[in-house]
N, C-alpha and C positions, 0 to 999 in steps of 0.2 A: 731695328727691330722693332716692329709694332705688332700689339697686342688688342684682341677688342676682348672685353667679357661683357657677356649677354647672359641678362635675367630672364629669364623665359616664362616666368610664372605672370601669369592673368589671371591667377584668382583673387577676388576682392572682397568676397565674402566672409566674414561680415564688414571688412573694411579693406581696403589696400594697405599691405603693411609693408613697409621700407626693405629693398632687396641688399639686406645686410651683408650680406657673401660676398657683395662687389666690393661693400667698404672694408670689408678686413683683405680682399684679395689685393685690393687697389696697395693699401699699408706694405703690403708682403713685397708686391713686385717691385715699387718705386723705391724697398729698402733693400733688396738682394738685386734686383737687376736696373739701374737707377738710369742705364741707356735704353731703356726701352720707353717707346712711347705709348701711351694708354688711352684707349676709349670702352666709356659704359655707356652700355646700350640696355634701355629699362624698356620688354614690350608690354606694360601697362601702359607704356607710353607713346608706344610705335606700334602703326598699323603694319602687315607685310609690305606694303609700297616704301613705306618711311626706312623700314629696317633694311630693306636692301638698298637704297639709294645712302644710306650711312656706312653699311660696308662697303660698296662701291668707293662712295669718296674717302674712304680713310684706308683702303688696300691694304689691311693685316697679313702678317705673316701667321699667326695662329689666332684662332675664336675659341674662348674659353666660354664652355653655355653652363650655367647652373642651374638643374631640374631641381627645386624646392618640391613642387605636389606631383605625385602620378594622377592623384584624382582628387575629390571632395572630401573624402572620409564621411561623408554622410550617409548611410541606407535608402533614406528617404529621398537622396537624388544621387544615386551612383554614379556621377560622371565620370569619365575617364579623359586625361590627358595626350597620351602616348601618339595618337595620331595625328594630332598638332602637332606634339614636338617632331616628329618623322617631316613632315611637312617645313617645318622648319630648317630640319637640316637638309634636305633635299635645297632649300630656297639659296642656303648659305653656300651650296657646292656647285648651284648655277652660277653666283655673283663672283664666288670666290675657287677656282678648282683647283688653285696650286697652296691655298692653305690648308694647315692642319685644324682640324677640328676636335676639339677635346671637351669631355662631359664631364659633369661633376656636380657636386649640390646634395642637398640631403636625399633625394627621390632616388639618385643616381645611388647613393653608398646603398641603398635597402634593396636595389635590385640590379646592381650592375652587371652581371653577365647577360644577362635576359635584355636591358636594354640596349646594351653594349652591341647586340646582334641586331635587335629591330631597330636601330636607328642609323646602324651605319657610319659609326664615330670612329675617327683614326685613332683617339684615346680615352682615356677613361681614368677616371680619381675618383677611388673610396676615402671616405675621411674627409680629415683636414686639408685643404687647399694652400694654405698659407705657405706651407712646407714644400710640397710635393708638386705645384703647378711652377713655381720659380725652378724646383729641382729639373723636373723635365723637361720646361723649354729651356735651360740650358743647356742639358743634357745631348737636346739636340740640336739646339745652334752647335755644340763643339761636336757633334758628331761621337759622343761620347755613350758608354753602354747605359741601359735604364734599367737595370735590375736591381740600384739602388733605390728607386724612386717609390714612395710609400705607395699601397694599395692602388696601383698602376695596372691597367687593363690594357692587352696590347698585342697586335697578330706578332707571331713569331712566321720565320721565314717559310714553315709550312702551312702555314695559313690559321695553325690553332690559335686560341686565344690563352694570354699569356696572365697570369693574374698575381702580381706583385703581393707579400704580408701587407694591411695596413700597422705603420707603427705609430699610434698618438704623440702629439709632441708634448713636451715634458711641462709647459706652462703655454699659457696665450701671450705672447710677446709685443704685439701689435697693436696701438688703439687704432681703430676703425679711420679711414679717412672718407668722410659721408662727398657726394657729390652735389655740390652748390646748384646746382640746375636742377637736380631731382628733390631735393629735401624741402622746397615748398609746394609743393604739389600734395606730397605725402602729409605736409603737416596740413592743410588744408583740406584733404579729402579722407585722412587717416585719424589725424588729430594727436598723434603721439608720433614718439621715435623711438626705436628698438637697440637695443646694445646686449651684448651677451657677456657677463662675468665668470661664467665658467662653462666647462663640458665633460663629459663622462658623467655616467648613473651608476652607483652600487646597487641599485633597489631592485626586486625581482617581478614587480608588475608584468604579467603573462601576456599581455597585449603591445609593451610600450617596444620602441625602434630607437630611443637613444641610445642604448648599450650596443647596438648596430651600427650605428652614424658615427657617433661618437668613442666607442670604447665603455668600459666599465672605472678606468681608470679619475678619479677625478683632478682636475688641474684647472686651474685659476689664475685670471689675470691680475697680475699686482694691484692690490687699493689704491696706491700711484699713478695708475694711469686709468684706473675706473674715473678717481677724482679727475684727472687729466681730460677725458673725452667727455664726461660731466659737464664740468668748466666751460668746455670749447660751446657745448650744445646751449647751454643758459646765455652766453656770452653772444650767441646769434640767435638769439629768441625763442629757441626750443624749449621747451622747461615744462613738456611731461614726456615721462620716461617710461616706456617697457621691460623690461627685464628680461630677457626670452632666454633664460637658462631654463632648464629643464624641471629643477626643483630649485626656486632661491634660497632655501633655507638648509638645503643638504650640508652645510657646514656652517653652523651656528657661531664658534669662534668668528668666522671670517666676515658671516654677516654682523657680528655686532663692532667688528674692525672697520667695516665700510662704512654703517651706520655712523660711529663716532666721526670716520673722517670726513664726509658728508658735513655733519654738525660744526663742524669745526672749521670747517674751509667757510663755512656759513653760505651756501647754494640756495639760492631761490630757486626751489623747482620740486613740482610734484611728482609721485612714480607709483606703479604697478608690476607685479611678478607674481610667478606660479609659487603656491605655498602646499606644505604639505599639514595635516593636523596634529603635528610631533615638533617636540623642540622648541615648544613656541611659549614664551613665558609673558606676561603681561609689562615687565620691565622691557622686554626684547621690542614689544610693539611700541612702547612709548618712546623709548630710543628710535626707533624708524619711522614713527610719526614725526616727532621732531625733525628727523631727514628728511622729510617729505613723502613718504609713504601712505598712500590713499586707498588704496584698490588693492585688492586682496583677492587672489583667483584660486580657490582650491580645487584638488585634484581629488575629489573625495570619492567619485565613479560610484559609491552607495553609501546608503543609511542603514544596509543590512549586515550582522555582523557574519553573516554563516556566506554571506556574496563576497564580502571583504576579503573573506580568508579565500575564496575560489580565485578571487581576483589578483591574487599575490600580495594585498597589502598587508603593512605591517602594522596596521592602527586599527582599531574600533570606533564603534560609533559613540562609545563614551568619551576618546580623543576627541572625534569632530565635535561633539557638542561643547567640550570644554574649552576649547581652543576657540572655536566660534563666539562663545561667551565672552571670551579674551580679548578676541577681535571687537566685537559691540562694546566692552568696555573701554576700550583707547581709542572707540569712536573714530573706527574705519571702514569702510565700504567693503561687502563682502558678497560672493558670488561663488554658490557649488555646482560643479560640472560634475554630471551623474552620467555613466552608460549604465542603459539599464536594457535584459536579454542576453548578457552575458552568459559564460558558466556559471553553474549553478543557481542561476534566477529561475524564479518560477512565481505563479500570481501572486501567490502567500510573500513572497520576501519584496516584491514590489509593492505591493499595500502596505508591506511593514516600514520601507523607506519613506513612502509617501506620509503615512501617520507619524513618524519619527521628523519630518519637515516642521510639524507643526512645535516642537519644542526647540526648536533653532531659532535664535533672535533675528530681527531683522535682515534679511540676506535676499540675493537672486538665486533659482534651479535651473541650471541648463540641461537638462536632460537630453543623451544621443541615443539612438536604439543600434542594438547589435555592438558586435566588436569588429571593426575591420581586421583581417587577418593578412598579418606581412610575415615576411620570409625570414625564418631567423629565430622565429620568436617561440616562449612555451606554447602559447596560442596555435601556432602552426600545427606542432607536436599533438594537441591536444584534439586540433580539429581532424588531423587526418586519421588519428587513431577511433574517433569516433565518426568519422564518415561524413564530413561536413565536405570534405575537399580531397583528391587525389594526392599520392603523395609529389607526383611530378607536374603539379599544377603552380605554375609558376607566380600566380597570384597579380599577376599588372590588370587584368581584368578585377574589379574588386570585388571581391569574395568577403562574407561578414558570418561570424557567428553569432549565432540570433534563436534563442529562442523564445517562441510567436507569444506575442506580447499585443494585446489590442489597443492601438492608439488613444481611440474613443475613452476605451475604458480606464488606460493611464489617466487622461487629461478630467474625467469624470472625478477622479480621485485627487487628482491636483486641486480641482476645483473645491473640494471640499476641505481640504488640507487648509486654504482660509491663504496659503502662501502664493508668492509670485514664482509660477512655473512659464516658463519662456521656449517652447516645444521649437523643436527643428524646421516645423513645415509653416511657422509663424512667420511673414516677410515682415520687420522694422524697420528695413533699410530705409523707405521713405522718413521716418522719423528721426531715425539717426542722421541722416543727408543732412535734412534741415538744421538740426542742432548743430555739425558740426560745420557747415558751411555758409548758413544763413545769423547763427546767432554766436560764432566762432568759439563752441563748448572744445574740451580737450580732454583727452582721458578716454577711457573703452564705453564708457557714456551709460554701462546696464544698469545705473545706480537709478536713470532716469524711468526705468520699467518698474520700479519698485512700488511703485504705486501710493 
């Protein structure tokens, strides 16, 4: 039995991100189906001709394709990738007419039925593939029922699409198996390696897809397995890690335990992650800094209390100010990511956000304009109610909830604030590439934009 794992992502802005799905799926397949031969293909590194050649040479029975991004989620550049994915499936069928083609990944979990129809897949998997992909392949190979495969989409005999319920795993049992051929390229071009310690989100941000992709039940990778993965990475020279958890600080006790474990292991690494301005103390950040924390990316979204409430956030600007001051006291780089023009936003609240930015300690601000509307989110329901979209809009083509706000007006306010605001239409890629590839700098590198 031969299985190809494909990362279809070709989005490299602001930097290429290692296809972590392939690492977790490889670990699960090697544990569950040890007799299978595996090959990982990354379209960030292969053009169409090289992809076809690799498929033909390996001649797999199953091709599992991970669709991470459906578009760039940037209203100033509303690029969509579905047509390119459709062409990818067509090319795969031309080379391998007998192979079963399986779709999955974060993007597929959001748009499952619509993508399933548009792309012409044989099977689709919503949610975590570590359990469902081995289950599906084992069932197909053994001629068994598909009814128990979590999150599976497939065609019934009558031609109707059947969708099995998605049941999240109770824990993250596998350490990712990183591809030794891919790692050097991402280390050079991206300057970091990613790792996920938890899945599921119990928060209620109106725009967020994590509850759709991963469910609301929070489950973790055992701390000892996280440390095992970090130890492997450091031993191979990859000493900057970005934790891709939707919210790294969601479970404070777990974060504290992990910080202590890294310190006790005396691992020499630096790392960053997504934080929220809550459950943060100076003692916690001092521990995490001792464990290697250098960069905090705050999912702040606004510095106006009324807008934060509209966005479904459970913190206030006072919390943002307090935690930012704590991070500054701990001497950790920090950046705030904002969404301007979402529900409840006005010109006055934008001005309030800009004015409040003056109060924060040294930090970068990354504003985005409008909220990408995704299926199965509170924002979708609100957008339908307010007439931004129709109820039957599949949202494959990017649509945004966007209160009209003049970009030049925002830039003028940002300039007056005296703080470093990095707008999404500004291209710093050449500077970042030079720092990564010529000077060997690792990490997000936005601290170099602080001035």
